[in-house]
PQR file with spaces between the fields and no chain letter, atoms N, CA, C, O and H, PARSE charges and radii, in Angstrom:
ATOM       1  N    MET     1     176.645   50.443  -57.444 -0.4000 1.5000
ATOM       2  CA   MET     1     175.739   50.224  -56.339 -0.0000 2.0000
ATOM       3  C    MET     1     174.870   51.458  -56.131  0.5500 1.7000
ATOM       4  O    MET     1     175.197   52.341  -55.339 -0.5500 1.4000
ATOM       5  N    ILE     2     173.777   51.500  -56.846 -0.4000 1.5000
ATOM       6  CA   ILE     2     172.896   52.665  -56.855 -0.0000 2.0000
ATOM       7  C    ILE     2     172.294   52.963  -55.479  0.5500 1.7000
ATOM       8  O    ILE     2     172.019   54.121  -55.166 -0.5500 1.4000
ATOM       9  H    ILE     2     173.512   50.782  -57.490  0.4000 1.0000
ATOM      10  N    HIS     3     172.090   51.947  -54.669 -0.4000 1.5000
ATOM      11  CA   HIS     3     171.443   52.153  -53.370 -0.0000 2.0000
ATOM      12  C    HIS     3     172.293   52.980  -52.403  0.5500 1.7000
ATOM      13  O    HIS     3     171.762   53.494  -51.419 -0.5500 1.4000
ATOM      14  H    HIS     3     172.314   51.006  -54.923  0.4000 1.0000
ATOM      15  N    GLN     4     173.577   53.121  -52.653 -0.4000 1.5000
ATOM      16  CA   GLN     4     174.433   53.860  -51.741 -0.0000 2.0000
ATOM      17  C    GLN     4     174.289   55.369  -51.886  0.5500 1.7000
ATOM      18  O    GLN     4     174.643   56.103  -50.963 -0.5500 1.4000
ATOM      19  H    GLN     4     174.008   52.704  -53.453  0.4000 1.0000
ATOM      20  N    ASN     5     173.784   55.850  -53.004 -0.4000 1.5000
ATOM      21  CA   ASN     5     173.640   57.293  -53.177 -0.0000 2.0000
ATOM      22  C    ASN     5     172.227   57.694  -53.605  0.5500 1.7000
ATOM      23  O    ASN     5     172.053   58.738  -54.233 -0.5500 1.4000
ATOM      24  H    ASN     5     173.497   55.254  -53.753  0.4000 1.0000
ATOM      25  N    TRP     6     171.220   56.890  -53.279 -0.4000 1.5000
ATOM      26  CA   TRP     6     169.834   57.203  -53.623 -0.0000 2.0000
ATOM      27  C    TRP     6     169.375   58.514  -53.016  0.5500 1.7000
ATOM      28  O    TRP     6     168.684   59.291  -53.676 -0.5500 1.4000
ATOM      29  H    TRP     6     171.361   56.042  -52.769  0.4000 1.0000
ATOM      30  N    THR     7     169.741   58.771  -51.787 -0.4000 1.5000
ATOM      31  CA   THR     7     169.230   59.964  -51.105 -0.0000 2.0000
ATOM      32  C    THR     7     169.724   61.245  -51.750  0.5500 1.7000
ATOM      33  O    THR     7     169.060   62.275  -51.643 -0.5500 1.4000
ATOM      34  H    THR     7     170.302   58.140  -51.251  0.4000 1.0000
ATOM      35  N    GLU     8     170.871   61.212  -52.417 -0.4000 1.5000
ATOM      36  CA   GLU     8     171.406   62.398  -53.068 -0.0000 2.0000
ATOM      37  C    GLU     8     171.041   62.476  -54.546  0.5500 1.7000
ATOM      38  O    GLU     8     171.317   63.487  -55.192 -0.5500 1.4000
ATOM      39  H    GLU     8     171.410   60.374  -52.504  0.4000 1.0000
ATOM      40  N    SER     9     170.431   61.437  -55.092 -0.4000 1.5000
ATOM      41  CA   SER     9     170.153   61.415  -56.528 -0.0000 2.0000
ATOM      42  C    SER     9     169.059   62.401  -56.911  0.5500 1.7000
ATOM      43  O    SER     9     168.261   62.821  -56.073 -0.5500 1.4000
ATOM      44  H    SER     9     170.207   60.616  -54.567  0.4000 1.0000
ATOM      45  N    LYS    10     169.035   62.765  -58.195 -0.4000 1.5000
ATOM      46  CA   LYS    10     168.025   63.683  -58.703 -0.0000 2.0000
ATOM      47  C    LYS    10     166.653   63.019  -58.625  0.5500 1.7000
ATOM      48  O    LYS    10     166.523   61.796  -58.680 -0.5500 1.4000
ATOM      49  H    LYS    10     169.683   62.423  -58.876  0.4000 1.0000
ATOM      50  N    THR    11     165.656   63.853  -58.497 -0.4000 1.5000
ATOM      51  CA   THR    11     164.291   63.358  -58.397 -0.0000 2.0000
ATOM      52  C    THR    11     163.705   63.206  -59.785  0.5500 1.7000
ATOM      53  O    THR    11     163.782   64.121  -60.604 -0.5500 1.4000
ATOM      54  H    THR    11     165.761   64.846  -58.453  0.4000 1.0000
ATOM      55  N    GLY    12     163.114   62.037  -60.050 -0.4000 1.5000
ATOM      56  CA   GLY    12     162.507   61.804  -61.339 -0.0000 2.0000
ATOM      57  C    GLY    12     161.133   62.430  -61.444  0.5500 1.7000
ATOM      58  O    GLY    12     160.796   63.012  -62.475 -0.5500 1.4000
ATOM      59  H    GLY    12     163.052   61.294  -59.384  0.4000 1.0000
ATOM      60  N    LYS    13     160.341   62.324  -60.405 -0.4000 1.5000
ATOM      61  CA   LYS    13     158.993   62.873  -60.402 -0.0000 2.0000
ATOM      62  C    LYS    13     158.493   62.952  -58.969  0.5500 1.7000
ATOM      63  O    LYS    13     159.138   62.464  -58.041 -0.5500 1.4000
ATOM      64  H    LYS    13     160.614   61.851  -59.567  0.4000 1.0000
ATOM      65  N    LYS    14     157.330   63.576  -58.806 -0.4000 1.5000
ATOM      66  CA   LYS    14     156.703   63.668  -57.491 -0.0000 2.0000
ATOM      67  C    LYS    14     155.442   62.832  -57.485  0.5500 1.7000
ATOM      68  O    LYS    14     154.737   62.726  -58.488 -0.5500 1.4000
ATOM      69  H    LYS    14     156.806   63.972  -59.560  0.4000 1.0000
ATOM      70  N    ILE    15     155.174   62.240  -56.337 -0.4000 1.5000
ATOM      71  CA   ILE    15     153.972   61.447  -56.152 -0.0000 2.0000
ATOM      72  C    ILE    15     153.292   61.884  -54.865  0.5500 1.7000
ATOM      73  O    ILE    15     153.929   62.451  -53.977 -0.5500 1.4000
ATOM      74  H    ILE    15     155.747   62.325  -55.522  0.4000 1.0000
ATOM      75  N    LYS    16     152.006   61.619  -54.773 -0.4000 1.5000
ATOM      76  CA   LYS    16     151.226   62.021  -53.606 -0.0000 2.0000
ATOM      77  C    LYS    16     150.637   60.774  -52.978  0.5500 1.7000
ATOM      78  O    LYS    16     150.083   59.929  -53.682 -0.5500 1.4000
ATOM      79  H    LYS    16     151.489   61.159  -55.494  0.4000 1.0000
ATOM      80  N    CYS    17     150.747   60.646  -51.682 -0.4000 1.5000
ATOM      81  CA   CYS    17     150.190   59.509  -50.956 -0.0000 2.0000
ATOM      82  C    CYS    17     148.670   59.669  -50.884  0.5500 1.7000
ATOM      83  O    CYS    17     148.171   60.689  -50.407 -0.5500 1.4000
ATOM      84  H    CYS    17     151.197   61.332  -51.110  0.4000 1.0000
ATOM      85  N    VAL    18     147.939   58.662  -51.358 -0.4000 1.5000
ATOM      86  CA   VAL    18     146.485   58.743  -51.366 -0.0000 2.0000
ATOM      87  C    VAL    18     145.827   57.873  -50.299  0.5500 1.7000
ATOM      88  O    VAL    18     144.682   58.123  -49.922 -0.5500 1.4000
ATOM      89  H    VAL    18     148.344   57.834  -51.745  0.4000 1.0000
ATOM      90  N    HIS    19     146.529   56.860  -49.809 -0.4000 1.5000
ATOM      91  CA   HIS    19     146.005   56.052  -48.706 -0.0000 2.0000
ATOM      92  C    HIS    19     147.115   55.246  -48.056  0.5500 1.7000
ATOM      93  O    HIS    19     148.191   55.073  -48.629 -0.5500 1.4000
ATOM      94  H    HIS    19     147.460   56.657  -50.114  0.4000 1.0000
ATOM      95  N    THR    20     146.844   54.759  -46.866 -0.4000 1.5000
ATOM      96  CA   THR    20     147.799   53.919  -46.149 -0.0000 2.0000
ATOM      97  C    THR    20     147.117   52.636  -45.675  0.5500 1.7000
ATOM      98  O    THR    20     147.495   52.069  -44.649 -0.5500 1.4000
ATOM      99  H    THR    20     145.970   54.900  -46.401  0.4000 1.0000
ATOM     100  N    ASP    21     146.127   52.189  -46.414 -0.4000 1.5000
ATOM     101  CA   ASP    21     145.380   50.979  -46.061 -0.0000 2.0000
ATOM     102  C    ASP    21     146.130   49.742  -46.544  0.5500 1.7000
ATOM     103  O    ASP    21     145.781   49.149  -47.565 -0.5500 1.4000
ATOM     104  H    ASP    21     145.820   52.650  -47.247  0.4000 1.0000
ATOM     105  N    ALA    22     147.139   49.370  -45.814 -0.4000 1.5000
ATOM     106  CA   ALA    22     147.958   48.227  -46.189 -0.0000 2.0000
ATOM     107  C    ALA    22     147.327   46.940  -45.679  0.5500 1.7000
ATOM     108  O    ALA    22     146.825   46.880  -44.557 -0.5500 1.4000
ATOM     109  H    ALA    22     147.422   49.852  -44.984  0.4000 1.0000
ATOM     110  N    LYS    23     147.359   45.917  -46.515 -0.4000 1.5000
ATOM     111  CA   LYS    23     146.805   44.620  -46.125 -0.0000 2.0000
ATOM     112  C    LYS    23     147.783   43.819  -45.282  0.5500 1.7000
ATOM     113  O    LYS    23     147.386   43.071  -44.389 -0.5500 1.4000
ATOM     114  H    LYS    23     147.767   45.965  -47.427  0.4000 1.0000
ATOM     115  N    LYS    24     149.065   43.985  -45.576 -0.4000 1.5000
ATOM     116  CA   LYS    24     150.061   43.129  -44.939 -0.0000 2.0000
ATOM     117  C    LYS    24     151.062   43.895  -44.078  0.5500 1.7000
ATOM     118  O    LYS    24     151.532   43.375  -43.065 -0.5500 1.4000
ATOM     119  H    LYS    24     149.387   44.593  -46.302  0.4000 1.0000
ATOM     120  N    TYR    25     151.392   45.127  -44.473 -0.4000 1.5000
ATOM     121  CA   TYR    25     152.448   45.872  -43.794 -0.0000 2.0000
ATOM     122  C    TYR    25     151.892   47.119  -43.119  0.5500 1.7000
ATOM     123  O    TYR    25     150.829   47.609  -43.500 -0.5500 1.4000
ATOM     124  H    TYR    25     151.010   45.548  -45.295  0.4000 1.0000
ATOM     125  N    THR    26     152.594   47.628  -42.133 -0.4000 1.5000
ATOM     126  CA   THR    26     152.214   48.863  -41.462 -0.0000 2.0000
ATOM     127  C    THR    26     152.924   50.023  -42.139  0.5500 1.7000
ATOM     128  O    THR    26     154.145   50.152  -42.041 -0.5500 1.4000
ATOM     129  H    THR    26     153.458   47.229  -41.823  0.4000 1.0000
ATOM     130  N    VAL    27     152.165   50.862  -42.823 -0.4000 1.5000
ATOM     131  CA   VAL    27     152.775   51.994  -43.515 -0.0000 2.0000
ATOM     132  C    VAL    27     152.283   53.336  -42.984  0.5500 1.7000
ATOM     133  O    VAL    27     152.857   54.371  -43.320 -0.5500 1.4000
ATOM     134  H    VAL    27     151.174   50.757  -42.902  0.4000 1.0000
ATOM     135  N    GLU    28     151.239   53.343  -42.167 -0.4000 1.5000
ATOM     136  CA   GLU    28     150.724   54.623  -41.668 -0.0000 2.0000
ATOM     137  C    GLU    28     151.698   55.329  -40.738  0.5500 1.7000
ATOM     138  O    GLU    28     151.535   56.522  -40.481 -0.5500 1.4000
ATOM     139  H    GLU    28     150.773   52.502  -41.894  0.4000 1.0000
ATOM     140  N    ASN    29     152.691   54.641  -40.235 -0.4000 1.5000
ATOM     141  CA   ASN    29     153.699   55.268  -39.373 -0.0000 2.0000
ATOM     142  C    ASN    29     154.778   56.005  -40.177  0.5500 1.7000
ATOM     143  O    ASN    29     155.480   56.857  -39.632 -0.5500 1.4000
ATOM     144  H    ASN    29     152.823   53.672  -40.444  0.4000 1.0000
ATOM     145  N    VAL    30     154.912   55.684  -41.458 -0.4000 1.5000
ATOM     146  CA   VAL    30     155.985   56.275  -42.257 -0.0000 2.0000
ATOM     147  C    VAL    30     155.504   57.034  -43.489  0.5500 1.7000
ATOM     148  O    VAL    30     156.309   57.677  -44.163 -0.5500 1.4000
ATOM     149  H    VAL    30     154.342   54.991  -41.900  0.4000 1.0000
ATOM     150  N    LEU    31     154.209   56.974  -43.797 -0.4000 1.5000
ATOM     151  CA   LEU    31     153.640   57.741  -44.902 -0.0000 2.0000
ATOM     152  C    LEU    31     152.505   58.610  -44.376  0.5500 1.7000
ATOM     153  O    LEU    31     151.788   58.211  -43.459 -0.5500 1.4000
ATOM     154  H    LEU    31     153.555   56.452  -43.250  0.4000 1.0000
ATOM     155  N    THR    32     152.343   59.794  -44.953 -0.4000 1.5000
ATOM     156  CA   THR    32     151.286   60.721  -44.564 -0.0000 2.0000
ATOM     157  C    THR    32     150.362   60.925  -45.760  0.5500 1.7000
ATOM     158  O    THR    32     150.812   61.292  -46.845 -0.5500 1.4000
ATOM     159  H    THR    32     152.926   60.118  -45.697  0.4000 1.0000
ATOM     160  N    ILE    33     149.082   60.686  -45.555 -0.4000 1.5000
ATOM     161  CA   ILE    33     148.110   60.865  -46.630 -0.0000 2.0000
ATOM     162  C    ILE    33     148.076   62.335  -47.036  0.5500 1.7000
ATOM     163  O    ILE    33     148.000   63.221  -46.185 -0.5500 1.4000
ATOM     164  H    ILE    33     148.717   60.388  -44.674  0.4000 1.0000
ATOM     165  N    GLY    34     148.133   62.586  -48.339 -0.4000 1.5000
ATOM     166  CA   GLY    34     148.104   63.941  -48.871 -0.0000 2.0000
ATOM     167  C    GLY    34     149.465   64.577  -49.057  0.5500 1.7000
ATOM     168  O    GLY    34     149.573   65.610  -49.718 -0.5500 1.4000
ATOM     169  H    GLY    34     148.195   61.867  -49.030  0.4000 1.0000
ATOM     170  N    LYS    35     150.503   63.992  -48.494 -0.4000 1.5000
ATOM     171  CA   LYS    35     151.846   64.553  -48.625 -0.0000 2.0000
ATOM     172  C    LYS    35     152.479   64.118  -49.937  0.5500 1.7000
ATOM     173  O    LYS    35     152.284   62.991  -50.392 -0.5500 1.4000
ATOM     174  H    LYS    35     150.415   63.153  -47.957  0.4000 1.0000
ATOM     175  N    GLU    36     153.239   65.024  -50.540 -0.4000 1.5000
ATOM     176  CA   GLU    36     153.962   64.718  -51.771 -0.0000 2.0000
ATOM     177  C    GLU    36     155.373   64.246  -51.435  0.5500 1.7000
ATOM     178  O    GLU    36     156.041   64.802  -50.563 -0.5500 1.4000
ATOM     179  H    GLU    36     153.398   65.940  -50.171  0.4000 1.0000
ATOM     180  N    TYR    37     155.807   63.217  -52.141 -0.4000 1.5000
ATOM     181  CA   TYR    37     157.142   62.646  -51.957 -0.0000 2.0000
ATOM     182  C    TYR    37     157.880   62.688  -53.286  0.5500 1.7000
ATOM     183  O    TYR    37     157.265   62.590  -54.348 -0.5500 1.4000
ATOM     184  H    TYR    37     155.265   62.765  -52.850  0.4000 1.0000
ATOM     185  N    GLU    38     159.187   62.832  -53.225 -0.4000 1.5000
ATOM     186  CA   GLU    38     160.023   62.811  -54.412 -0.0000 2.0000
ATOM     187  C    GLU    38     160.487   61.378  -54.653  0.5500 1.7000
ATOM     188  O    GLU    38     161.015   60.729  -53.750 -0.5500 1.4000
ATOM     189  H    GLU    38     159.686   62.911  -52.362  0.4000 1.0000
ATOM     190  N    VAL    39     160.289   60.894  -55.862 -0.4000 1.5000
ATOM     191  CA   VAL    39     160.673   59.532  -56.219 -0.0000 2.0000
ATOM     192  C    VAL    39     162.177   59.503  -56.483  0.5500 1.7000
ATOM     193  O    VAL    39     162.671   60.196  -57.373 -0.5500 1.4000
ATOM     194  H    VAL    39     159.860   61.421  -56.596  0.4000 1.0000
ATOM     195  N    LYS    40     162.887   58.711  -55.717 -0.4000 1.5000
ATOM     196  CA   LYS    40     164.332   58.576  -55.886 -0.0000 2.0000
ATOM     197  C    LYS    40     164.681   57.430  -56.829  0.5500 1.7000
ATOM     198  O    LYS    40     165.700   57.473  -57.518 -0.5500 1.4000
ATOM     199  H    LYS    40     162.486   58.148  -54.994  0.4000 1.0000
ATOM     200  N    ASN    41     163.832   56.410  -56.856 -0.4000 1.5000
ATOM     201  CA   ASN    41     164.003   55.293  -57.783 -0.0000 2.0000
ATOM     202  C    ASN    41     162.653   54.613  -57.913  0.5500 1.7000
ATOM     203  O    ASN    41     161.755   54.809  -57.094 -0.5500 1.4000
ATOM     204  H    ASN    41     163.004   56.376  -56.297  0.4000 1.0000
ATOM     205  N    GLU    42     162.530   53.812  -58.958 -0.4000 1.5000
ATOM     206  CA   GLU    42     161.250   53.178  -59.236 -0.0000 2.0000
ATOM     207  C    GLU    42     161.489   51.813  -59.862  0.5500 1.7000
ATOM     208  O    GLU    42     162.395   51.644  -60.678 -0.5500 1.4000
ATOM     209  H    GLU    42     163.259   53.654  -59.623  0.4000 1.0000
ATOM     210  N    SER    43     160.674   50.845  -59.476 -0.4000 1.5000
ATOM     211  CA   SER    43     160.707   49.541  -60.119 -0.0000 2.0000
ATOM     212  C    SER    43     159.304   49.262  -60.661  0.5500 1.7000
ATOM     213  O    SER    43     158.444   50.142  -60.642 -0.5500 1.4000
ATOM     214  H    SER    43     159.938   50.982  -58.813  0.4000 1.0000
ATOM     215  N    GLU    44     159.081   48.076  -61.131 -0.4000 1.5000
ATOM     216  CA   GLU    44     157.784   47.742  -61.707 -0.0000 2.0000
ATOM     217  C    GLU    44     156.660   47.842  -60.679  0.5500 1.7000
ATOM     218  O    GLU    44     155.554   48.260  -61.021 -0.5500 1.4000
ATOM     219  H    GLU    44     159.780   47.360  -61.147  0.4000 1.0000
ATOM     220  N    ASP    45     156.920   47.471  -59.438 -0.4000 1.5000
ATOM     221  CA   ASP    45     155.883   47.442  -58.403 -0.0000 2.0000
ATOM     222  C    ASP    45     156.058   48.477  -57.305  0.5500 1.7000
ATOM     223  O    ASP    45     155.113   48.727  -56.556 -0.5500 1.4000
ATOM     224  H    ASP    45     157.819   47.132  -59.160  0.4000 1.0000
ATOM     225  N    TYR    46     157.226   49.088  -57.180 -0.4000 1.5000
ATOM     226  CA   TYR    46     157.526   49.936  -56.034 -0.0000 2.0000
ATOM     227  C    TYR    46     158.013   51.332  -56.437  0.5500 1.7000
ATOM     228  O    TYR    46     158.615   51.532  -57.492 -0.5500 1.4000
ATOM     229  H    TYR    46     157.993   48.886  -57.789  0.4000 1.0000
ATOM     230  N    TYR    47     157.722   52.287  -55.548 -0.4000 1.5000
ATOM     231  CA   TYR    47     158.376   53.592  -55.569 -0.0000 2.0000
ATOM     232  C    TYR    47     159.321   53.619  -54.386  0.5500 1.7000
ATOM     233  O    TYR    47     158.975   53.126  -53.312 -0.5500 1.4000
ATOM     234  H    TYR    47     157.233   52.125  -54.691  0.4000 1.0000
ATOM     235  N    PHE    48     160.500   54.179  -54.555 -0.4000 1.5000
ATOM     236  CA   PHE    48     161.459   54.342  -53.476 -0.0000 2.0000
ATOM     237  C    PHE    48     161.528   55.824  -53.137  0.5500 1.7000
ATOM     238  O    PHE    48     161.939   56.638  -53.964 -0.5500 1.4000
ATOM     239  H    PHE    48     160.782   54.579  -55.427  0.4000 1.0000
ATOM     240  N    VAL    49     161.126   56.168  -51.920 -0.4000 1.5000
ATOM     241  CA   VAL    49     161.052   57.556  -51.476 -0.0000 2.0000
ATOM     242  C    VAL    49     161.680   57.674  -50.090  0.5500 1.7000
ATOM     243  O    VAL    49     161.887   56.677  -49.398 -0.5500 1.4000
ATOM     244  H    VAL    49     160.792   55.507  -51.249  0.4000 1.0000
ATOM     245  N    ILE    50     161.976   58.899  -49.706 -0.4000 1.5000
ATOM     246  CA   ILE    50     162.414   59.152  -48.335 -0.0000 2.0000
ATOM     247  C    ILE    50     161.148   59.379  -47.521  0.5500 1.7000
ATOM     248  O    ILE    50     160.415   60.340  -47.748 -0.5500 1.4000
ATOM     249  H    ILE    50     161.808   59.709  -50.268  0.4000 1.0000
ATOM     250  N    ASP    51     160.903   58.492  -46.579 -0.4000 1.5000
ATOM     251  CA   ASP    51     159.653   58.519  -45.823 -0.0000 2.0000
ATOM     252  C    ASP    51     159.754   59.410  -44.591  0.5500 1.7000
ATOM     253  O    ASP    51     160.739   60.127  -44.414 -0.5500 1.4000
ATOM     254  H    ASP    51     161.499   57.711  -46.394  0.4000 1.0000
ATOM     255  N    GLU    52     158.738   59.363  -43.745 -0.4000 1.5000
ATOM     256  CA   GLU    52     158.675   60.220  -42.554 -0.0000 2.0000
ATOM     257  C    GLU    52     159.770   59.917  -41.531  0.5500 1.7000
ATOM     258  O    GLU    52     160.068   60.761  -40.685 -0.5500 1.4000
ATOM     259  H    GLU    52     157.938   58.781  -43.889  0.4000 1.0000
ATOM     260  N    SER    53     160.362   58.750  -41.592 -0.4000 1.5000
ATOM     261  CA   SER    53     161.454   58.420  -40.677 -0.0000 2.0000
ATOM     262  C    SER    53     162.775   59.019  -41.144  0.5500 1.7000
ATOM     263  O    SER    53     163.771   58.968  -40.422 -0.5500 1.4000
ATOM     264  H    SER    53     160.120   58.064  -42.279  0.4000 1.0000
ATOM     265  N    GLY    54     162.788   59.593  -42.361 -0.4000 1.5000
ATOM     266  CA   GLY    54     164.008   60.168  -42.907 -0.0000 2.0000
ATOM     267  C    GLY    54     164.877   59.166  -43.636  0.5500 1.7000
ATOM     268  O    GLY    54     165.983   59.493  -44.066 -0.5500 1.4000
ATOM     269  H    GLY    54     161.979   59.634  -42.948  0.4000 1.0000
ATOM     270  N    LYS    55     164.381   57.943  -43.777 -0.4000 1.5000
ATOM     271  CA   LYS    55     165.137   56.890  -44.441 -0.0000 2.0000
ATOM     272  C    LYS    55     164.471   56.518  -45.760  0.5500 1.7000
ATOM     273  O    LYS    55     163.291   56.791  -45.980 -0.5500 1.4000
ATOM     274  H    LYS    55     163.483   57.678  -43.427  0.4000 1.0000
ATOM     275  N    MET    56     165.246   55.898  -46.618 -0.4000 1.5000
ATOM     276  CA   MET    56     164.724   55.444  -47.899 -0.0000 2.0000
ATOM     277  C    MET    56     163.848   54.223  -47.668  0.5500 1.7000
ATOM     278  O    MET    56     164.223   53.300  -46.945 -0.5500 1.4000
ATOM     279  H    MET    56     166.204   55.676  -46.439  0.4000 1.0000
ATOM     280  N    GLY    57     162.673   54.230  -48.295 -0.4000 1.5000
ATOM     281  CA   GLY    57     161.770   53.098  -48.175 -0.0000 2.0000
ATOM     282  C    GLY    57     161.152   52.781  -49.524  0.5500 1.7000
ATOM     283  O    GLY    57     160.936   53.672  -50.345 -0.5500 1.4000
ATOM     284  H    GLY    57     162.369   54.979  -48.883  0.4000 1.0000
ATOM     285  N    GLY    58     160.873   51.516  -49.742 -0.4000 1.5000
ATOM     286  CA   GLY    58     160.203   51.077  -50.960 -0.0000 2.0000
ATOM     287  C    GLY    58     158.759   50.750  -50.630  0.5500 1.7000
ATOM     288  O    GLY    58     158.483   49.968  -49.720 -0.5500 1.4000
ATOM     289  H    GLY    58     161.049   50.793  -49.074  0.4000 1.0000
ATOM     290  N    PHE    59     157.838   51.350  -51.372 -0.4000 1.5000
ATOM     291  CA   PHE    59     156.412   51.183  -51.101 -0.0000 2.0000
ATOM     292  C    PHE    59     155.683   50.817  -52.383  0.5500 1.7000
ATOM     293  O    PHE    59     156.046   51.272  -53.468 -0.5500 1.4000
ATOM     294  H    PHE    59     158.061   51.985  -52.111  0.4000 1.0000
ATOM     295  N    TYR    60     154.649   49.989  -52.248 -0.4000 1.5000
ATOM     296  CA   TYR    60     153.835   49.627  -53.403 -0.0000 2.0000
ATOM     297  C    TYR    60     153.286   50.884  -54.066  0.5500 1.7000
ATOM     298  O    TYR    60     152.963   51.859  -53.388 -0.5500 1.4000
ATOM     299  H    TYR    60     154.354   49.620  -51.367  0.4000 1.0000
ATOM     300  N    LYS    61     153.181   50.859  -55.371 -0.4000 1.5000
ATOM     301  CA   LYS    61     152.683   51.994  -56.119 -0.0000 2.0000
ATOM     302  C    LYS    61     151.225   52.294  -55.826  0.5500 1.7000
ATOM     303  O    LYS    61     150.761   53.404  -56.087 -0.5500 1.4000
ATOM     304  H    LYS    61     153.443   50.067  -55.922  0.4000 1.0000
ATOM     305  N    GLU    62     150.493   51.327  -55.289 -0.4000 1.5000
ATOM     306  CA   GLU    62     149.065   51.516  -55.024 -0.0000 2.0000
ATOM     307  C    GLU    62     148.781   52.578  -53.963  0.5500 1.7000
ATOM     308  O    GLU    62     147.653   53.061  -53.873 -0.5500 1.4000
ATOM     309  H    GLU    62     150.869   50.425  -55.076  0.4000 1.0000
ATOM     310  N    TYR    63     149.771   52.949  -53.163 -0.4000 1.5000
ATOM     311  CA   TYR    63     149.582   53.974  -52.132 -0.0000 2.0000
ATOM     312  C    TYR    63     149.673   55.391  -52.686  0.5500 1.7000
ATOM     313  O    TYR    63     149.386   56.346  -51.965 -0.5500 1.4000
ATOM     314  H    TYR    63     150.688   52.556  -53.235  0.4000 1.0000
ATOM     315  N    PHE    64     150.063   55.549  -53.937 -0.4000 1.5000
ATOM     316  CA   PHE    64     150.382   56.858  -54.487 -0.0000 2.0000
ATOM     317  C    PHE    64     149.654   57.150  -55.796  0.5500 1.7000
ATOM     318  O    PHE    64     149.136   56.251  -56.458 -0.5500 1.4000
ATOM     319  H    PHE    64     150.296   54.773  -54.523  0.4000 1.0000
ATOM     320  N    GLU    65     149.631   58.426  -56.144 -0.4000 1.5000
ATOM     321  CA   GLU    65     149.235   58.863  -57.481 -0.0000 2.0000
ATOM     322  C    GLU    65     150.254   59.889  -57.927  0.5500 1.7000
ATOM     323  O    GLU    65     150.825   60.607  -57.106 -0.5500 1.4000
ATOM     324  H    GLU    65     150.052   59.156  -55.606  0.4000 1.0000
ATOM     325  N    GLU    66     150.484   59.959  -59.234 -0.4000 1.5000
ATOM     326  CA   GLU    66     151.468   60.908  -59.754 -0.0000 2.0000
ATOM     327  C    GLU    66     150.904   62.319  -59.715  0.5500 1.7000
ATOM     328  O    GLU    66     149.713   62.534  -59.939 -0.5500 1.4000
ATOM     329  H    GLU    66     150.020   59.376  -59.901  0.4000 1.0000
ATOM     330  N    VAL    67     151.780   63.278  -59.426 -0.4000 1.5000
ATOM     331  CA   VAL    67     151.374   64.681  -59.351 -0.0000 2.0000
ATOM     332  C    VAL    67     151.663   65.345  -60.676  0.5500 1.7000
ATOM     333  O    VAL    67     151.399   66.536  -60.840 -0.5500 1.4000
ATOM     334  H    VAL    67     152.747   63.103  -59.244  0.4000 1.0000
């Protein structure tokens, strides 16, 4: 069960938030434009990072660029 220890796992890479213009979801409350986040896990469509709330969140890759 990988989700139980995501927060302690090694970081694969860093990504930078480039926008929070979400069409369907509210992400401006948990992502900061220009801030770098450590990727804890990744799927085909999502990056899983620790967001501004301090919790793990899955976000579309379109909000980020690789550093």
